[in-house]
C-alpha positions, 0 to 999 in steps of 0.5 A: 923133378923136385930138386933131386940130385943125379950124380951119374956124371961124377963118380970119383971116389966111389967106395968099393962094394965090400961085404966082408964080416969081421971075425970078432962080430960074425953075426953083424953086417959088414962094417963097410955096409954100415959105413955106407948106411951112415952116409945115407940110405942111397949111395953109390958103390963100385963093383969089381967090374968098375960099375957103380950101382946104387946101394940101398941101405935104408929100410924105407927106401929098400921097401919102396924100390922093391915094391916099385914096378919100375924096377926089374929083377931080370939079369939079362937087362943092361945095367943089372949089377953083377956082384961077382965075375962068376955071376957075370960069366954065367949071365954071358953064357946064358945070353949066348945060349938064349936061356935064363941064367937062374932057375925059374921065376925068381929072376922074371918080371911080371906078368910071367913071374906072377903066372908061374908063382901062382901055380905053386902058391897054394902049397905055401898058404898059412892053412896048408903050412899049419897042417904040416906043423905036427909032422914037422914037430915029429921030425924035430922030436925024432932028431933030438931023440937021436942026438940025445942018445948019441955021443957029445959034443955034436955038430948041430948043423948035421944032427938037427939044423939041416935035417929038419928043413930037408925032411920037410921040403922032401915030403912037400915036394915028393923027393926021397929024403934018401937023396939028401946028401946029393941035393945038399952037396949040389946046393952048396956048390950053387951058393958058394961065391967061389964056385966056378961057372962050370962047377955051378952049372954042373951042379944045377944040371945034376939037380935038374936032371935028377928032378926031371927024372922024378917029374917023369915018374910023377907024370906017369904015377902022380901022388899028393905032392908039389912035384905031382902038381907041377906034373899036372900043369905040364900035362895040361900044357900050362908049363913046359917040362923044363920050366917045371923042373926049374921050379922044382930045383928052386923050391928044393934048394931054397926050401932047405938051405936058407932055413937050415942056416937060420936054425943054426945061427938062431941057436948060436945067437940065443946061446950068446944072449942067455937072457933071451934064450931063457925067456923063449925056452920058459914061455908057452906063449905062441905069440912070444915064440912067433915074435922071437922068430921075427926078431931073429930073422931081422937080426941075422938076415942070412940072405946077405950081400945085397939083392940085384935090380935095375931101373926101367925108368927114372926114379926119384927117391931119397933126394936122388934120381936113379936113371933108367938102366942104372943098377940097384943093390938093396941090402937086407941086413942094413935095412933090418938094422936101420935105427929109424925103424928098429931102435937099438938095432944091434941088440937082440930083443925077442919081445920087439915088434920086428914084423916089418923086417925085410929078411924075406924081401919085399914086394911081388918077389918076396919069399914064397915059402916064408910061412913054411920057414916061420913054422919050421923055425918056431918048431925047431927053436922051441923043441931044441931049447925045451928038450935040451935046456942045458944046451951050450956051445962046445967051441969058441966063437972064433973056431966056428967056420962061418959061410963067408963064401956063400950067398946065404950066410950061416955056419958049416958046423956048430959044435954043441953039448949039454 
């Protein structure tokens, strides 16, 4: 050791883990998280069960730990921080049944994580995603056409933000979009912090059963889609049918829910920063469009509330020692508001170089679908702002129902007019 401090023996006065956002500043990180960040990049917090994992609020430390092979993502390991009673119950239930408590490879360490991830990586390459830009543009234009032809005000979530990524991921996977209400409703149950273990399990089973049925159809009659690719892996003996179904559930769920919330909150953020909105709307520079998307990803960080990891070995970092078996909670939203990396971090500046943000995570588990999400956001923001140049909020900020109860932050509704 080099003088690093281990405080495992003295945890008196450890503050509670609190991710509550204030009503008046719904787009900023929780005040308690900012307060912990001011104390240092690595501090203890107390969870609901009395455990005291390490909260990681600094950008440098966040990336270092997420990129460290001595840190595990597997929730069955002792010491893995459980952020809610529901999560703990789900893990306990999974342990009794011998099944993994979450879908697919995102909760697995290498080498199995890498093996499974490689099977779907080709669907999300930059080249493959760019080939999807024109169809995505058509989807966005059609939705705006419908919106402009109808009554106003309109809920932007229902009319635009949710259909864009839902249609795109449906086409990519080979899932009929006609079933969108089914998979959207079940996805909402899965990510709601207040859902019971029974409700969340039932929603996963419904989604899994539906996609398993589609997988069976692809096994008999494959097409040119991702689900058919997974079916071919099953035929070749590289995947079990259950694992393939779990991977499909993950991609269907993650492929629409996160992007829909980013579209919604990104538009809201731009409407509240009219100078930045005008700069983006009036520019035809693709570099500025790309920069705007990165800045909004940094500023909003919708995957809020903390990731979960556990140390496999002792790790010395930021003058502390994280002992083997201790929980780690890296917080994306504070890392993305770290003033040592992003000067004046609470200000939206679409000309800022925000590419070092961690909105998609970092390391081997960073978001597989980030090229697709970036492309969808670029298309969605520019299409909406240019075709509806007088777009405006149709409700006061305090009347917008934000997803304070979700693992993915967003708004249930966003009334707009023009």
